[in-house]
C-alpha positions in Angstrom: -20.3 9.7 40.8 -22.9 10.6 43.3 -26.4 9.8 42.8 -27.8 13.2 42.1 -24.5 14.3 39.6 -25.6 16.2 36.4 -23.8 14.5 33.7 -22.0 16.4 30.8 -23.6 16.3 27.5 -20.6 14.5 25.9 -21.3 11.4 28.3 -24.3 10.8 26.2 -23.4 11.4 22.5 -20.6 10.0 20.6 -19.1 12.1 18.3 -17.7 10.9 14.8 -15.6 13.1 13.1 -18.3 14.9 11.2 -16.1 18.1 10.8 -13.9 15.9 8.2 -15.5 16.6 4.8 -14.9 15.3 1.5 -14.4 18.2 -1.0 -15.8 18.1 -4.6 -12.3 16.9 -6.2 -11.9 14.1 -3.7 -9.5 15.6 -1.3 -10.1 15.8 2.3 -10.9 18.8 3.9 -11.0 19.3 7.7 -12.7 22.1 9.7 -11.5 21.5 12.8 -9.1 23.9 14.3 -6.7 21.4 15.8 -6.6 18.3 13.4 -4.7 15.3 13.6 -2.7 14.7 10.6 -0.9 11.6 9.2 2.1 13.3 7.9 3.2 10.6 5.6 0.2 11.2 3.4 -0.9 14.5 4.3 -4.4 13.7 5.4 -6.1 13.2 8.9 -5.0 10.2 10.5 -8.3 8.7 11.2 -9.4 8.3 7.5 -8.6 6.0 4.6 -9.6 7.0 1.3 -12.0 4.6 -0.4 -10.4 4.3 -4.0 -13.2 1.4 -4.7 -16.0 3.8 -4.2 -17.5 4.2 -7.4 -19.5 7.8 -8.1 -19.5 8.7 -4.4 -17.2 9.2 -1.5 -17.5 7.1 1.7 -15.8 7.8 4.9 -13.8 4.9 6.5 -13.0 5.4 10.3 -10.1 3.5 12.0 -8.8 3.9 15.5 -6.1 6.3 15.6 -2.8 5.7 17.3 -2.9 7.2 20.7 0.5 6.2 22.2 3.9 7.6 21.1 5.0 4.2 20.1 1.8 3.6 17.9 2.4 6.9 16.2 6.0 6.1 15.3 5.1 2.7 14.0 2.5 4.4 11.8 5.0 6.9 10.3 7.1 3.8 9.9 4.7 1.6 8.2 4.0 4.6 5.6 7.9 4.9 4.9 8.2 1.2 4.4 4.9 1.1 2.1 6.6 3.6 -0.5 9.7 1.8 -0.1 8.0 -1.7 -0.9 5.6 -0.3 -3.6 8.8 1.2 -5.5 10.5 -2.4 -5.3 7.6 -4.2 -6.5 7.3 -1.8 -9.4 11.0 -2.3 -10.2 10.4 -6.3 -9.8 7.4 -6.3 -12.0 9.0 -4.1 -15.0 12.1 -6.8 -14.8 9.5 -9.4 -15.3 7.8 -7.7 -18.0 11.0 -7.2 -20.2 11.7 -11.1 -19.9 8.0 -11.7 -21.0 8.1 -9.2 -24.0 11.5 -10.9 -25.0 9.8 -14.5 -25.1 6.9 -13.0 -26.8 9.2 -11.3 -29.4 11.0 -14.8 -29.6 14.7 -13.5 -29.2 16.0 -15.9 -26.8 19.2 -14.0 -26.3 17.4 -10.8 -25.1 15.3 -13.0 -22.7 18.4 -14.7 -21.0 19.6 -11.1 -20.6 16.6 -10.0 -19.0 16.3 -13.3 -17.1 19.8 -12.6 -15.6 18.2 -9.3 -14.5 14.6 -10.5 -13.2 15.9 -13.5 -11.4 17.8 -11.7 -8.5 14.8 -9.1 -8.3 12.4 -11.8 -7.7 14.6 -13.3 -5.3 15.2 -10.2 -3.3 11.5 -9.2 -3.2 11.1 -12.6 -1.7 13.7 -11.9 0.7 12.3 -8.9 1.8 8.8 -10.2 2.0 7.3 -8.2 -0.9 6.0 -11.3 -2.5 6.2 -15.0 -1.3 9.6 -17.0 -1.8 7.1 -19.5 -3.4 5.6 -17.2 -5.6 9.1 -15.9 -6.7 10.4 -19.2 -7.3 7.3 -20.3 -9.4 7.6 -17.2 -11.6 11.7 -17.9 -12.2 10.6 -21.5 -13.0 7.8 -20.5 -15.3 9.9 -18.0 -17.3 13.0 -20.5 -17.3 10.9 -23.1 -18.7 9.8 -20.5 -21.3 13.1 -19.5 -22.4 14.1 -22.9 -22.6 11.1 -23.5 -25.2 12.4 -21.2 -27.3 15.8 -23.0 -27.9 13.9 -25.7 -29.4 
């Protein structure tokens, strides 16, 4: 730059996404004409909802994906998150049925439920939804509780 050059105003000011507002019902409203939207979740890509905030809404800013490969990675992560949540829910349901059968004292029902829950746990571990030690520990503890029912 030349010594006597006049700098544009945006050189001095840092702009935050002040045009992105939280509406009364907690949804994100964007007043900009050209918004960048994360299509997997239908909200501006720079915002994360703060579900831990009590009573008030906070904005959490993250750096947005700039390159095409980073944008694709963001889309892939969103898709995988939905799939993993579904698998985690299915696994927890299988474990819950075993625990309910154990609590009721029905050994046969517990064994049938365990036959369904053990592969669910091991597949979840294989897919990195939970750690393999965690899966093994759950299977071991459930098997031990079922063995106690026989006595």
